[in-house]
N, C-alpha and C positions, 0 to 999 in steps of 0.2 A: 519584612518586605517593605521597600521604599514606597512612600505615598507620592513621590514626585517622579519625574521623567528621568530615566537613565538610558542613554543610547550611545552607540559607537558608530562613527562615520569614517568612511575611507574616501578621501577627496571630498566632493560635495554631497555624496549619497549616504543614506542611513543603511547600515548593514546588520544592526542588531538593536532591539529596543525591548524594555520591560513592559509588562501588562499595564502597569499604571500609566506609562508613557503612551501606550496605544489608546487608553481611555481618555487621557488628556487631549490627544490629537483627534478624538472623535471616531476611532476605528473599532469601537466596541461591537463585536458580533459581525462585522463585515469588513473585508479587505485588510490591508496592512500597509503601513508607511514604508516598509523595507523596500529599498530600490528607488525610492523617491529622494529628490534633493531636499536637504534639511531646510534651506532658505524658502522653499515653497510653503512651509508651515509657519513662516515668520511674517508679521505684518509691519508696514511702515518702512522707514529708512533702513532699519537693520536688515530687511530682506535683500536690498541691493548690495549692502556691504558683504553679507554672507554669500551672495551669489558669486562674488569674486573669489573669496577664500574664507573657510571657517576659522582660520587662524586669528581673525579679528576678535573672536570670543576669548582667545587665550591671552591676548595682550593686555597689559595694564592692570588696573585695579579690578578685583573680583569680589563678589559676584556682580553681574551686569543685569540691569532690569530691561527686559524686552517683552513684546507682546506676541504670543503664539496664536496662530490661526488654525482652527480645527477643521476636520474633514467636512463637517456640516455647517461651517460658516461662523461658528462662535469664536470669540477672542478671549484669551486668558493672559493676565499679567503674571509674569514669572521672574524669579531671580535665577540667573544662569551662571554656573561655574564650569570652565572647560580647561582641559589639559591636552597636550600633544603626547600620545603614547609612543609612537615610533613612526618611521618613514619620512619621506620628504616629497615636495612637489605635489604632483597629482595623486600620489599614493600615501599622503600624510594621514595617519590615524588620529582622530580626535575623540576623546571621551567627554560627554556633555551630561551635566546634572542640572535639572530645572525644577524648582519648587515654587508653588504659587506664592506670590508676594502678598504681604498684608494689604497693601493698596489694591492689588489685583483681586484678592478675595472679596474685599468690600465692594469693588465695582462690579465684579461678577455676580455677587449675590443681589446687587441692586437691580441689575438688568436681566437677571435670569428669567423672571416671570414674563417680561416683555418679549424676550428672545423665544421662549416656548410658545407664546401666543403667535408670534410671527411665523415660527416654524410650522405650527398647526395650520394657520391660514394659508401659507405658501404650499404646503403639501396637499391640502384639500382643494386648492384652486383648480378650475377647469383649464385655465390658460397656463402656458409655460412661463415660469418665473426663474430668472437667473439673478443671483446676487454677485456683484463684482466690484473691484476697486482697481487702482492703477497697477496692482501686481497680477491681475488676471481674474478668472472666474472663481468665486468663493463657494457657491452653493447652487445647485439646480434642483428644483422640486420634481415630484413624480411626473407631472404632465410634461415638464421640460425634458426629462430623461426619455419619455415615450416619443415626444416630437422629434428629438435629435437621435433616436435609435441607439441609445447607449445602454450598457449593461450596469450591473450593480456596482462595479468598481468606479463608476462615474468618471470616466477618463476625460471629461471636460475641465475638471478642477485644475486650477493653475494656468490654464491656457487663456489666450486673449480671445475675447468675444469676436473680434474681427476675423479670426480664423474660420468662423462659421458663417461669414457673409459670402455670398456667391461672387465668383470672379468678375461678373459684370459690374459689381459695385465695389470690388476690392480697392481700385485706385482712389476711391473717395474716402477710404478709412486707413490710410497709410500710417497715421499717427496713433492708431489704437484708440484708447479711451478718450483722448483729447478730441478726436473727431466724433465719437459716439456721444460724448457729453453735449455736443451741440444740439442733439435731439431733445434734451431735457427741457429746453426753453420753448419747445413747440407746444401749441395748445391742442394739437390733434396728432394721431399716430402717423408714422412714416411707413409708406408701403415699400418693402425691400424684398429682394430675393435672398434667402438663406440656403444652407445646405446642411444635411445631417452628417453623422460620422462616416456614412457610406457614400457621400457625395450626392444623395438625392436632393433635387431642387425643391425648396419650400417657398411658396408665395406667402408673405406674412405681413401683418400690421404690427409695428414695433413701437412701444412706449418706453421712455427712459425717465426715471424719476430719481432725484438725489435724496438719500435718506439722512444726509447731514450736510454741513457747509462744504466739506471737501470729500464727501462720499462716506460710506460706500454707496453704490447705485443699484437700484432694482430695475431690471429689464423685463417687461411683460411682452410676450410674443403670442400672437393669435394667428393660427393657420387659416389663410383665406384662399388656398389653392383651388378648391372646388368652386369658390365664388368667381375667381378669375376665369376658370374654364367656362362657367355658365355665361359670364359677360361676353366672352369670345363667341360662344354659340349664338347668343342673342344677336350680336353684331352681324354674324354670318347670315342668320335668318332675315335680319333687316335688309341686308344687301340683296338677298334673293327676292324679297318682297318688292324692293325698289326697282329691281330689274323687270319684274312682272308689271308694275305700275307704269314704268317707262315704255313698255311694249304696247300699252293700250292706245288705241287710235284716238279716243276722246281725251280732252284735257282734264287732269285731276289736280285739284288745288286744295291744300289744307290751310285753314284760317283759324287763328286763335280767337278768344272771346272779345278781343279788342278790335277785331276786323282786320288784323295784319296777316299777310301771307307768310306761312311758315315753310311750305315746300310745294314744288310743282313737278310734274313729270315732263318728259321730252315733248309731248304733243302740245303743251301750252306754248312753247316757243314757236312752234309752227303756226298755231292759231293767232297769236298776238304779236309775234315778232320781237318779243322781249327775251333776253337771255335770263336764265333762272336767277342769277345773282342780282339782276336789275329789279326783281319783284320781291325777293325775300325781305321781310319786315316793312314792306310798303302796304298801304291800304288796298284792299281788294277793289274798292271803288275806282281805283286808277284804271282798271281794265273792264270792270263790270259795275257801272255807276249805280244800277238799280237792283243789285243782287238781293237786298234784304226784303224789299217789298216793291210793289208795282209803282208806288209814288216816289221811290228813291229816298224815303225818310229813314235815317238810322236812329233807332230808339236806344238811348243809353241810360244805364242806371249805375249807381255807385256801388261797387263791390270791393270791399277791403281797400277803400281809398283810391280806386281807379275806375275808369269807365269801361263798360263792356256792352256787347250787343245782346239785346233781348230779341231773339229771332222769333217771328210769328210761328207758333207751333202748328197752325193750320197749313203752313206752306212746307213743312219738313217732309221730305221724301216724295214731293210732287214735282213734276217737270213743268217749268214755266218758260215763256218766251221773254227774253230781254234783249238788249243790244250790247255788243262788246265793242271796245275801243282798241284798235291796233296801235302799234308804236308810232306809226306815221300820222295818227289822228283819225284815220278812216274808221267808220262805224260799220258793223256787220251784224246781221241777225244771229242770235244764239239761243240755244236751249240749255237750261241749267237745272240740275237736281241737287238739292242741299240736304245732307244728313248730318247728324251730330253724334259725337262719341266722347266719352269721358277720357281725359288725358291727365294723369297725375291728380292734382287737386283742382284742375280747371277743365274746360271743355275745348274741343276742337270741332270745327265745321269742315266737312268734306264737300267740296263743290265740284261736280262733274259737268264739264262744258263741252258742247259740240256745236259745230258750225251748222246753222239752220238754213244757210243760203239755198242749198239744193232743194230742201223741203219747201221753203217759201216759193222758190221758182216753180216747183211742181204744182203747188197749190194755186199759184197765180195762173199757171197754164191751164189748170183744170177750171178755174173760174172763167178764164177767157173762152175756153171751149164751150162751157155751159151757156155763156152769154150769147155766143154766136151759133148755137145749135141749129137755128133755123137756116143758117147759111152753111150747111155741112160741106158743100163742095169747096166753098171759099176757105172755110176753116181747115179742111183737109189740105188744101193747097198751101195755106200759111204754115201749117204744121210741118209739111214736107220741106217747105222752104227753110224753116227754122232748123229742122233736122239736118238738111244739107249744109246749112251754114255752120252748124255745130261740128258736123263731121269735117268740114273744110278747116275749121279752126283747129280741131284736134290733129288733123293731118298735117297742117302747116307748123304746129307747135311741137310735134313729136321730135324727139332727139334721134330716133332711129329712122333710117331711110325706109319709106313705104312706096312700093310700086305696084300698081294694078295692071294686069295683063289680060287682054281678051283671049278668047279661044283661038283666034287667028295668030296669036303670038306677038301682037303689037301692044305697045304700052298705051294704056288709056288714061292713067293718072300717075303723077309722081310728086312727092312733096319736096320742099326746099332741102331737107336733110339728105335726100337721095341725090339731088343735084350736086350738093357740096361734095359728097363722097366721090362722084365720078368727074368732078370739075366741069359740070354741064349746067345749062339752064334747065330748071325743072319743066318749064313750059315747052322748051325745045325738044325734050325727050318724048313728049306725047306724040304718038303715031309711029315712032321708030320701032323696028323689029327688036325684040328684047335681046337677040343674040348679037346685035351690033353694039349693044351697051355692055353686056357681060363678056369681056375679053380677058384672056389670061394675062397676068402681070409679068413683070420682068424676072421675078424669082421662079417662074414656072418654065418647064422645058418647052412648052408650046406658047411662048410669049407672043402676044398679039393675035393669036387665034381665038375663035369663039369658044367659050365654055359650053359644055353640053346642057345648056339651060332649057332648050326646047324639049329634049327628051325627058328631062326632070319634071317639066310642067305636065307632060302627058302621063308619065308613069310614076312620078314620085322620086325619092321618098317625100312624103308630106309630114308637116309638123315636126321635122327633124333638122337639127343644125347641120348645115353643110359649110365646111370651111375651104376657102380657096383664095389664092392671090389674084386680085383683079387689077386691070389697068385703068389709069385716068387719062383724060385728054391732054394733060400737061406733061405726059411722058413718065410720070411717077406711078407707083402702084401701092396698094394697101392690102393687108390681110383682112378678108371679109368673112363674116359668118351670116348666112341667110337661111330663112325658113320659108317654105312654100306652103300656102294654105289655099285649097280650092274654094271657090264661091259656088255654092249649089242652091238650087231652087227646084222644088219638086223632084229631088234626087237627080237632077241634071246639072252638069257643070256649066256655069255661066261665065267663068273666068278664074283668075288666080290673083292672090295677093302675096307679094314678096316683102318680107320684113328683113331689112339689111342693116348691119352695123359694122363699124371699123373695130377689129380686134387686134390691130397691130401692137398697141401698147400692152394689151393683155398678154399677147404671146411673148412680147419682149420681156415683160416682168416674169412670166413663167420660165423663159429661157434663163434669165438671170438667177432665178431661184434654183434651177437645176444645176447651173454652174456653181453657185454658192454651196449647194449641197455636196457637189463633187469635190470642190476645194476643201470643204470641211472634213469630208470622209477620207480624202486621199492626201491631204497635206502632211508634210513631214513634221510640222509643228504640232504641239499638243493644244487643241482647242477645247474650250468648255463654255457652257451657257448656264446661267443661273436665273432664278426668279428675282423679284424685287427685294426679297430678304436675303439675297446672296446664297440661296440654297441651290446646289448643283442639280440641273435637270438633264443635261446631255453632255457627253464627251465624245471625241473622235478616237479612232484606233491608235493614233500616234500618242494621245494622252496616256494610254495604258503603257505603251512601249517606253515612254520617257519617264513617267513617274512610278511605274510598277503598280498602279492602282487601277482596277477595272471599273467599268460603269457601275456595277453593283456595289463596289466598295465605297463610292463617293456619292451615289444618288441620294438626294435629300439632305446631305450634310452641308453646313455652311462653309464658305471658303476658308475662314480663319480656323476651322477645325481640321484642315488638311495638313499633312506633314510638311509640304513644301511651302506653306504660307506662314510667315512670321506675323503674329497677332498685332504687334505694335505697328509694323510697317503697313499692315492691311488697314488698320484704323486710320493712320495718317493719309493713305492714298484714297480711302473711301471718302474722307473729308475733302480731299482735293477735287474729287469728281463732282462736288457740288458746284464748282465754278469752271470745270473743264470737261470736254467730252471723253477724254481718255487719260490714262496715267500708266506708268510702269516703274518697277523697282527691281533691284538685284539683292540677293541675300544668300547666306550660307545656312543650310539646315540639313537634317537627316532625311533620307528617302524612306520608303516603306520598309526597306530591309535594315534600316539603322545606319546606312553608310552616309558619311558627310559629303554633301554635294552642293554645288553652286547653281542657283536658279535665277532666271530672269522672268518676271511675271508682268504681263501687260493686262490692263483692265479697261474696258469701255462701257459707257452707260447708254442705255436705250430708253428714251423718255416717251410718254404718251402725249396726246394733244394738249394736256394741261401742264406739261413739263415735269410730271412726276416720274420717278424711276419705275420702269416697267420690267426691264431685264438688264442683266450684265453679261457681256461676252468677254472672254479672256483668252490669253495664250500663255503657255508655260514652255520654257526652253531650258535644257540642261547646258549650262555654260561652264561646267567644272573645268574642262580642258583649257578653255581660254583664261579663266581666272587663275588657274595654277601656273599657266605660262606667264601671265602678268606678274604673279608673285615671284616666279623664278627670275624674270627680268629685273624686277625691283631689287631682289636679293643680290643678283650679280652686280647691279649698279652701285650697291651700298656696302657690300661685304667683301672682304679679302677671300679669294677662292682657296688659298692654301691654309690659312689659320682659322677662318670663320669669324675673324674679328671685324669690326667696322673698318672700312677703308678710309682713304683721305676725304672722299666726298661726304660720307656720313659723319666722320669726325668733325669736319668744319661746321656742318649743320648743327650737331649737338653742342659744340663749343659755343657757337653764336647764341643758341637757345639758353644754355646754362648761364652764360655771362649776363644775358638780358634778364633772366630770372633773379640772378644775384643782385643786379642793379635795382630791380623793383623791390626785392625783399631785403635789401641792404645786408646781404650775406657774402661770405668769402668763397672764392672759387680758386682751387689750386690746379696747376698743370705741370706734369712731369714729361720731359723729352728724354727718351731712353735710346741710347745707341750701344749695340753689342760690341764688346772688345774681343778680338780674336776670331770673329765669324769668318772673315775673308780667308784666313789661313785654312780653316776647316773646309770651306767651300772649294778652295783651290786644291787642297791635298786629298780630301776624301771624296770629292765629287758633289755635284749639285743635289743628288738624292739625299746624301747625308746632310747637306745644308738645309734642305726642305724639312727633314725630320727634326733638325735642331730648332728651326723657326717655329714649327708646330708645338714642340715640347716647351719652348720658351713662352709661347702664348699661354699654355696651360698653367705654367708656374706663375706668370704675371696675374692671371685671373684669380688664383688661389691666394695671392699676396695682398689684394686690394679689397676695399669694402664692396658690398653688393650695390651700393648707389654709384660707384665709380664706373667710368667707361674706359676700357682698354682698347686701343686702336692700333692698327699697323699702317704706317704711312707709305711703306715700300722698303725693299731691301731688308736691312736689319734695324730699321728705325721704328720705334714704338712710342706711343704716348699714353698717358693716363689723365683723364679729366676727373677732378675731385670736387664736386659741389658741396656746399654747406660745411666748409671747414671751420672749426673753431679758431685755429691758429696755425702758424707755420709749423709748430711742433707736430701736429697731426700729419702733415705732408712728409716730414722727415722720418716719422715712424714707418710710414708706408714705404718710403725709399729704402730704409734699412732692411725691411722684410724682403723687398725685391732683391737687394744685393745678396742677402743671406740665402735666398732660394736658388740663386744661380751658382752657388759654390759647388754643389754636388755635380759630378761629371754626368754627361748625357750618354745614353746607350744609343748609338747610331748604327743599328743593324750589326751588332757585335763589335763595333769599334767605339772607342771612348773619345768623347769630345768635351772640351772645357772652354767656357767663355765667361766673361764678366760683363759688367755694364757701366757706362758713364751716364750719370743722370743729372739733368738740369731742372731746377724747380723755380717756378714763378707763381705769384699770387695776385688775384684781383680782389679788391681795387687798390690795395696798398702799393703794388709795384707796377700795375698795368691798368690803363684806362679802358681798354676794349679787348676783344678777342684776338685781333691781329697782334697787338702789342704783347699780349700774354704769351702767344706762341713764339714770337720773336725772342722775348726775354728768356723763356725756357730753353730755346735753342742756343742762345749765347752762353747760358749757364752750363749747358751740357758740354760745349766745347772747352770751357774752362776746366770742367771735371776731367776731360781727357788730358789736358795739359798738366793737371795735377797728379798724373800717374795712373789714371783709369781706375776702375773698380771702386768708384766713390761717387758721392752726389755733391752738387754745389748749388747754392741759392743765389739767384740773380742779385747783383749789386750794380749801381750806376757806374762804378769805376771799371766794370768789365766791358762797357760799350766801346772804349778806346781800342781794345784788342779786337773786338768784333768788327769795327770799321776797318781796321788794318787787314783782317782776314778777308772781308768781303771786297 
């Protein structure tokens, strides 16, 4: 039994191999190389040679020294002899014999111990380890096979590591190992999305280290999917906590140990007039000069080379009175409570601030009251006066209209906002019967008449919104919402208060929203709405009719995951939306049933107050009919309707383009002008139907006679042309002309009647004979007429001396 490898290959694949060969390739006790390409077990430059054909092993001097790559990543130097047994092309059978070379045995023995150590370390490692070089993955350890969900046959071997990188990152690794090697220079792992053999997404930290000057490379992969999920959960919890903090009426400020502001809630802006970004990383003393102690002294100590606040422990958790400074420089009394918390390796102070103005005012009022206790009547009078003034200020500053009505139905008080609503002076309204003010507006059937306000005052409804259109003195009207509240004392009604506001804009917005909803639901166009991550949240009925996708089919899916959205065009247009409010594109793709259709997709961005993407709205239309009609029109404009060949318009365009390419690339362009001999007789004697059949059959024979790169066109009647780019010489053009003449010798079957024609062919070449496309066509035409004069059924090459006859003919 041979100690070397003996195998038989058909084409590139191994079809039979001896046991010694299996052992040499590392398949002892598991799997088999049968069915795999032989070059996948060859290292270095020989792998690329043998990927094209195993015949490279059979050529020249034998044996050849190559390096085999085993299933488990080892390399073996061998001497290889190969012969072709039978077959040809893709079915060629090659017999291969490989024996370990003396040089290979020495090197193998030298590194065998290190290789076993590496294999042991790799197989027992907790992280996934892949060994790879420029031919693909050489070995994957146990943790790697588990991470990528592969079986014992290790179906990653020989594949590019880039195949297991998620599609989000695939464009970054188009060059395979050359792009991955860039990670080797990094001092820290790269966070990538990978995928296992079943497509499951893996968030991973990836290291790449070179094991030699030119490889191979070891890739270490650590699964951090659960860590990423935990970070997202923590971020969500933080956002909820921030929302709670922002809802607190008191100002909440976090300060680091240097005394610099790190975060503020919404109430801080109300208290001090500073936007959050104007306070972050600023000293807290900017708005609370004495927050550390009552004397305003900031005690600092050196901690790790920087200064930090040593807050008096006796003041922590206690409420103190200080003064705050607003953005305009104004000072106001404030209460603060300071607590501390550990944050990472440092500390954060939490400062809760509230405006103490009201408390100070109350305290001052109490002191004033106590000081004048002896003059109780005077103090009472002053208190009532102050209360009346405060009420008047509240009344005058309120944005809602407030009207007080006595039990007799006359207005006793009206604030300025009420006067503005009715286009009246607030003072002039006092004393008027309330029914003379509350008149139906122009949008009401009883325009100008009194609203039933008196009965409502007497009977209610109380504390309930009443909506009605009311008139103004300037002839306009407004939609009003008012609430009636009775004033009672000792269970007796002393009067009424009407709180009134203009809801015209509110009703207009509500009406617009109803219209928008109706348009969305009833539109013939397919509408959809997504969140900021382009995940579909809502679609209208027409969307399902147009795309065949229901709301349940698309809900929560990203737009580029839908069948009618091209991922590349989607990415380009999402990028365009960064600088424009809307964009649209057209594309061909399959619908939900797999039918090819044309779509127009429009996309608009909705931003929040900070300019960040909040939602996307879009429209999708089926434009298949229009696109097919456009293609039909383009086809009719450029192709001959009888033969399907390019017509004169498309011929001229292609000729100009080919000549331009020939001028740039310094290549030859040939042109043949073909005119059928005897066509007129067939058309006249056998009829136009027979003539049409002859022209179509002639077009088919011409196409079979030319190269794939040539263009056959019909200029009209029985005139045809052939454009021949990239000609080596005039001999190539004459060979094509000879094939055309030969193809026309056989008679044509014209619906049971026989027809025979030949052709007169003129040939011209660029740039030797013609300087541009127009001259090229002219010269071929002149040569064609010379061919007719020479007896027809022949070809002629343009010569300068033919121009004299051409001038006489024209």
